[in-house]
C-alpha positions as CSV (number, residue, x, y, z in Angstrom):
1,X,-8.3,-2.9,22.6
2,X,-8.9,-0.5,19.9
3,X,-8.0,-1.5,16.5
4,X,-6.6,1.0,14.0
5,X,-6.4,-0.5,10.4
6,X,-4.4,1.1,8.2
7,X,-4.4,-0.8,4.7
8,X,-8.7,-0.2,3.9
9,X,-9.4,0.3,0.1
10,X,-12.4,2.4,-1.1
11,X,-12.9,3.7,-4.7
12,X,-14.9,6.2,-6.5
13,X,-17.7,5.7,-9.5
14,X,-15.8,7.5,-11.7
15,X,-12.6,5.6,-10.7
16,X,-14.6,1.7,-11.2
17,X,-16.0,3.3,-14.2
18,X,-12.7,3.7,-15.7
19,X,-11.6,0.6,-15.1
20,X,-15.0,-0.7,-16.8
21,X,-13.9,0.7,-19.8
22,X,-10.5,-1.1,-20.0
23,X,-12.5,-4.4,-18.8
24,X,-14.2,-3.7,-21.7
25,X,-11.5,-2.8,-23.9
26,X,-13.1,0.4,-24.5
27,X,-10.3,2.5,-23.0
28,X,-8.4,5.1,-25.4
29,X,-5.3,4.8,-24.2
30,X,-4.1,1.3,-26.0
31,X,-1.0,0.9,-24.0
32,X,-2.3,1.1,-21.4
33,X,-5.2,-1.9,-22.3
34,X,-2.6,-4.3,-23.4
35,X,-1.0,-3.6,-20.1
36,X,-4.0,-4.8,-17.8
37,X,-5.1,-7.7,-20.4
38,X,-1.9,-9.5,-19.5
39,X,-3.2,-9.8,-15.8
40,X,-6.6,-9.3,-15.9
41,X,-7.4,-10.4,-12.4
42,X,-5.7,-6.9,-11.2
43,X,-9.2,-5.5,-12.1
44,X,-10.9,-8.3,-12.7
45,X,-12.9,-8.0,-9.1
46,X,-15.3,-5.8,-10.9
47,X,-17.1,-8.8,-12.6
48,X,-17.9,-12.3,-11.3
49,X,-15.3,-14.0,-12.8
50,X,-13.3,-13.7,-10.1
51,X,-10.8,-15.7,-7.6
52,X,-12.4,-14.1,-4.8
53,X,-15.1,-15.2,-2.5
54,X,-18.6,-12.9,-2.9
55,X,-16.6,-11.1,-6.2
56,X,-20.3,-9.3,-6.8
57,X,-20.6,-7.4,-3.5
58,X,-16.4,-6.4,-3.9
59,X,-17.7,-3.3,-5.8
60,X,-20.4,-2.5,-3.9
61,X,-18.1,-2.6,-0.7
62,X,-15.1,-0.5,-2.3
63,X,-18.0,2.3,-2.8
64,X,-19.3,2.4,0.5
65,X,-17.6,4.6,3.1
66,X,-20.4,5.6,5.0
67,X,-22.5,3.9,7.7
68,X,-22.9,0.0,6.3
69,X,-18.8,0.0,6.5
70,X,-18.8,1.7,10.2
71,X,-21.5,-0.8,11.1
72,X,-19.5,-4.0,9.5
73,X,-16.2,-2.6,11.2
74,X,-17.7,-2.1,14.6
75,X,-19.5,-5.4,14.7
76,X,-15.8,-7.1,14.0
77,X,-13.6,-5.1,16.8
78,X,-12.0,-2.4,14.4
79,X,-12.6,1.5,15.4
80,X,-10.9,3.5,12.8
81,X,-9.4,2.5,8.7
82,X,-7.1,4.5,7.2
83,X,-8.3,4.6,3.9
84,X,-6.5,4.4,0.3
85,X,-7.2,4.0,-3.2
86,X,-8.2,0.7,-4.6
87,X,-4.5,-0.8,-6.6
88,X,-3.8,0.3,-9.3
89,X,-5.1,3.3,-8.4
90,X,-4.4,6.2,-11.2
91,X,-1.0,5.0,-12.3
92,X,-2.2,3.0,-15.5
93,X,-3.5,6.5,-16.8
94,X,-1.9,9.3,-18.8
95,X,0.0,11.8,-16.8
96,X,-2.8,14.6,-17.0
97,X,-6.0,12.1,-16.5
98,X,-4.0,10.8,-13.6
99,X,-3.3,13.5,-11.8
100,X,-6.6,15.5,-12.4
101,X,-8.3,12.4,-11.3
102,X,-6.4,12.2,-8.0
103,X,-7.1,15.4,-7.1
104,X,-11.1,14.4,-7.2
105,X,-10.7,11.1,-5.5
106,X,-8.7,13.1,-2.9
107,X,-11.6,15.7,-2.5
108,X,-13.8,13.2,-2.2
109,X,-12.1,11.0,0.7
110,X,-11.4,14.3,2.6
111,X,-15.4,14.7,2.6
112,X,-15.8,11.4,4.0
113,X,-12.8,12.0,6.5
114,X,-14.8,15.2,7.6
115,X,-18.1,13.5,8.1
116,X,-16.8,10.7,10.0
117,X,-13.4,11.8,11.9
118,X,-13.5,9.5,14.2
119,X,-13.6,6.4,11.8
120,X,-11.8,7.3,8.9
121,X,-9.0,8.5,7.6
122,X,-6.9,8.9,4.8
123,X,-3.9,8.3,2.4
124,X,-3.9,10.5,-0.6
125,X,-4.1,9.3,-4.3
126,X,-1.0,10.4,-6.1
127,X,0.1,9.8,-9.5
128,X,3.8,9.4,-10.2
129,X,3.6,9.8,-14.1
130,X,3.8,13.4,-13.3
131,X,6.7,13.8,-10.3
132,X,6.1,17.3,-9.6
133,X,2.2,17.4,-10.0
134,X,2.0,14.0,-7.3
135,X,4.4,16.4,-4.9
136,X,2.7,19.4,-5.3
137,X,-0.9,16.8,-4.5
138,X,0.6,15.3,-1.8
139,X,1.2,18.4,-0.4
140,X,-2.3,20.1,-1.1
141,X,-3.5,16.6,0.4
142,X,-1.9,17.1,3.4
143,X,-2.1,20.8,3.9
144,X,-5.5,21.3,3.2
145,X,-7.8,18.0,3.4
146,X,-6.0,16.7,6.0
147,X,-4.8,13.5,4.9
148,X,-2.1,11.6,6.1
149,X,0.5,10.5,3.5
150,X,0.1,8.8,0.1
151,X,-0.1,5.4,-1.0
152,X,1.6,4.4,-4.4
153,X,1.3,1.1,-5.7
154,X,4.4,-0.2,-6.8
155,X,5.7,0.1,-10.5
156,X,4.0,2.8,-12.3
157,X,3.7,1.6,-16.3
158,X,6.6,-0.2,-15.6
159,X,9.1,2.8,-13.6
160,X,10.1,2.5,-10.1
161,X,10.2,4.8,-7.5
162,X,14.6,4.8,-7.3
163,X,14.6,6.7,-10.8
164,X,15.8,10.4,-9.9
165,X,12.6,12.0,-11.3
166,X,10.9,10.6,-8.9
167,X,13.2,12.0,-5.9
168,X,10.6,15.4,-5.4
169,X,8.2,13.2,-4.0
170,X,10.2,11.5,-0.9
171,X,11.7,15.0,-0.7
172,X,8.3,15.9,0.1
173,X,6.9,13.4,1.4
174,X,9.9,13.9,4.2
175,X,9.5,17.7,4.7
176,X,5.7,17.3,5.5
177,X,6.9,14.1,8.0
178,X,4.1,11.6,6.4
179,X,5.0,8.0,5.0
180,X,4.2,6.5,2.0
181,X,2.4,3.2,1.5
182,X,4.4,1.5,-1.1
183,X,0.8,-1.4,-2.1
184,X,1.4,-4.0,-4.5
185,X,0.2,-4.6,-8.1
186,X,0.9,-7.1,-10.6
187,X,4.1,-7.6,-11.8
188,X,5.7,-5.3,-14.3
189,X,6.0,-6.2,-17.8
190,X,9.9,-6.2,-17.6
191,X,9.1,-9.1,-14.6
192,X,6.2,-10.5,-15.7
193,X,7.6,-13.7,-18.4
194,X,8.3,-15.9,-15.4
195,X,4.4,-15.5,-14.3
196,X,2.4,-16.0,-17.4
197,X,2.3,-19.6,-17.9
198,X,0.8,-19.6,-14.5
199,X,-1.0,-16.4,-13.8
200,X,-2.6,-17.4,-10.6
201,X,1.8,-16.8,-9.0
202,X,1.5,-13.4,-10.4
203,X,-1.4,-12.2,-7.3
204,X,-0.6,-12.5,-3.8
205,X,0.0,-16.2,-3.7
206,X,3.2,-15.2,-4.6
207,X,4.2,-12.0,-7.5
208,X,2.8,-8.7,-5.7
209,X,5.4,-9.7,-2.4
210,X,7.9,-10.4,-4.9
211,X,7.5,-7.1,-7.0
212,X,6.8,-4.9,-4.3
213,X,10.0,-6.0,-2.2
214,X,12.4,-5.6,-5.3
215,X,10.6,-2.3,-5.4
216,X,11.4,-1.1,-1.8
217,X,15.4,-2.7,-2.3
218,X,15.5,-0.6,-5.3
219,X,14.6,2.2,-2.9
220,X,17.4,1.2,-0.5
221,X,20.0,0.3,-3.0
222,X,20.0,3.9,-4.5
223,X,21.0,5.9,-1.6
224,X,16.8,7.3,-1.7
225,X,17.3,6.6,2.8
226,X,21.2,8.1,3.0
227,X,19.1,11.0,0.9
228,X,16.5,11.6,2.7
229,X,16.6,10.1,6.0
230,X,14.0,10.9,8.3
231,X,11.5,9.5,5.1
232,X,8.9,6.8,6.3
233,X,7.5,3.8,4.2
234,X,5.2,1.5,5.0
235,X,5.1,-2.6,3.8
236,X,2.0,-4.7,3.9
237,X,1.6,-8.5,4.4
238,X,4.7,-8.4,7.4
239,X,7.0,-6.7,4.7
240,X,6.6,-8.8,1.9
241,X,9.5,-11.4,3.1
242,X,11.6,-8.9,3.9
243,X,12.0,-9.3,7.4
244,X,13.2,-12.9,7.0
245,X,16.0,-11.7,4.5
246,X,17.3,-9.3,6.5
247,X,20.8,-11.3,7.8
248,X,21.1,-12.9,3.9
249,X,20.9,-9.0,2.8
250,X,23.5,-7.9,5.5
251,X,25.8,-10.7,4.5
252,X,26.3,-9.8,1.1
253,X,26.3,-5.9,1.6
254,X,29.7,-6.7,3.8
255,X,30.9,-9.0,1.1
256,X,30.2,-7.2,-1.9
257,X,31.7,-4.1,-3.4
258,X,30.3,-1.5,-5.1
259,X,27.4,-1.0,-3.5
260,X,26.4,2.6,-2.3
261,X,24.9,2.6,0.7
262,X,26.1,3.8,4.1
263,X,24.3,2.0,5.9
264,X,23.4,-2.2,6.3
265,X,20.5,-2.7,4.2
266,X,18.9,-4.0,7.4
267,X,19.7,-0.5,9.3
268,X,17.4,1.1,6.6
269,X,14.2,-1.5,6.9
270,X,14.2,-0.7,11.1
271,X,14.9,2.6,10.7
272,X,12.6,4.1,7.6
273,X,10.0,1.1,7.0
274,X,7.1,0.0,8.9
275,X,5.2,-3.6,8.0
276,X,1.4,-4.3,8.5
277,X,-0.4,-7.8,9.2
278,X,-2.2,-6.9,6.0
279,X,-3.4,-10.1,4.2
280,X,-0.6,-12.2,6.4
281,X,-2.2,-13.7,9.6
282,X,0.7,-16.1,10.1
283,X,2.0,-16.6,13.3
284,X,5.4,-17.7,12.5
285,X,5.4,-15.0,9.8
286,X,4.9,-12.3,12.9
287,X,7.3,-13.4,15.0
288,X,9.6,-13.2,11.8
289,X,9.1,-9.3,11.6
290,X,8.3,-9.0,15.3
291,X,11.7,-10.3,16.3
292,X,13.8,-8.8,13.8
293,X,11.6,-4.7,13.7
294,X,10.3,-4.8,17.1
295,X,6.6,-4.2,18.0
296,X,7.0,-0.6,17.2
297,X,7.3,-1.4,13.6
298,X,4.7,-3.2,13.1
299,X,0.6,-2.0,12.3
300,X,-2.7,-3.4,12.4
301,X,-4.4,-4.1,8.5
302,X,-6.6,-5.7,7.3
303,X,-6.8,-5.2,3.4
304,X,-10.3,-4.6,3.5
305,X,-12.5,-5.6,1.2
306,X,-10.4,-8.3,0.0
307,X,-9.8,-9.8,3.4
308,X,-12.1,-10.4,6.4
309,X,-12.0,-7.7,9.5
310,X,-13.0,-11.0,11.4
311,X,-10.1,-12.8,10.5
312,X,-7.5,-9.6,11.1
313,X,-8.9,-9.1,14.5
314,X,-9.1,-12.8,15.7
315,X,-5.6,-13.3,14.4
316,X,-4.1,-10.2,16.4
317,X,-5.4,-11.9,19.5
318,X,-3.9,-15.1,18.9
319,X,-0.4,-13.8,18.7
320,X,1.5,-15.0,21.5
321,X,3.2,-12.0,22.3
322,X,2.9,-9.2,25.6
323,X,-0.9,-7.0,25.9
324,X,1.5,-3.9,25.4
325,X,2.6,-4.8,22.5
326,X,-0.1,-5.3,21.2
327,X,-1.5,-2.3,21.8
328,X,1.4,-0.8,20.2
329,X,1.0,-3.1,16.6
330,X,-3.2,-2.4,17.2
331,X,-4.1,1.2,17.7
332,X,-0.7,3.1,19.4
333,X,2.0,2.5,16.7
334,X,-0.4,4.0,13.9
335,X,-1.3,7.3,16.1
336,X,2.1,8.2,16.3
337,X,2.7,7.5,12.2
338,X,0.3,9.3,11.4
339,X,-0.8,12.4,14.1
340,X,-4.1,10.5,14.9
């Protein structure tokens, strides 16, 4: 069975070097360094002192977008990866630096995709710090570089995308007909305090999912999808627990006043969102998303190199759904969504 994995990460030498400066407290923007010191694990996969297995290999694997990565993909049964810049992307930098770096990174990504068109597609990096510039870079990446959408690593220096100044990004994505992947990162400063006593909880263990799920709900409650009904958003990790909460979200919407939304929350999630299996290889969790959203809204993903290609492939072989639905999840949904 063909498999297209759509949350697979890479970086560039320039990008990693900038983060090494942050880790070494050499980056010139003080507030950026202070933000990263709250949860240093967000970047500490760059060093050996990290919770990831084989940590010393992560930077090498992140930079490898060539033959060695392809060899590993083929060994594990993955036909194509949709590449996106590793979190936190360019979003911790000032607007001018982030915008310029995103442009260079997208140029490099496009070169890789053109070299290996059957193995790689790409999602653009953009810098929401400059909303109009981010929208323009998204359009350039799609029209000139043949990238397939954008990845945004949740909040940008504590700000969320429901703020109206970011509408220009969503308007452009809808007009271009491309999705935006909202990828997790550590909780924002306003959300961080309950995690500081036990920082491990702020990781993928809990904080990442909590951070992105509230971000997605802010987008829904803000009226974004009434304004841009054709907009498509992707969430990883089987929807960051939102499929589990659909009944209760709707129940509160029906009983509470003052929510400026034309539809039930579940309708927006079912119509405007896709979820991936990245890093959540649980049959019960998969079945919750499958029963609530349908096979047409689930996409195969690994979260490489932080998760195992082999484990993701083996997991999909175990889920108790029909072969035709597995085909949708493993490749045909992605082919339609990204026009592959």
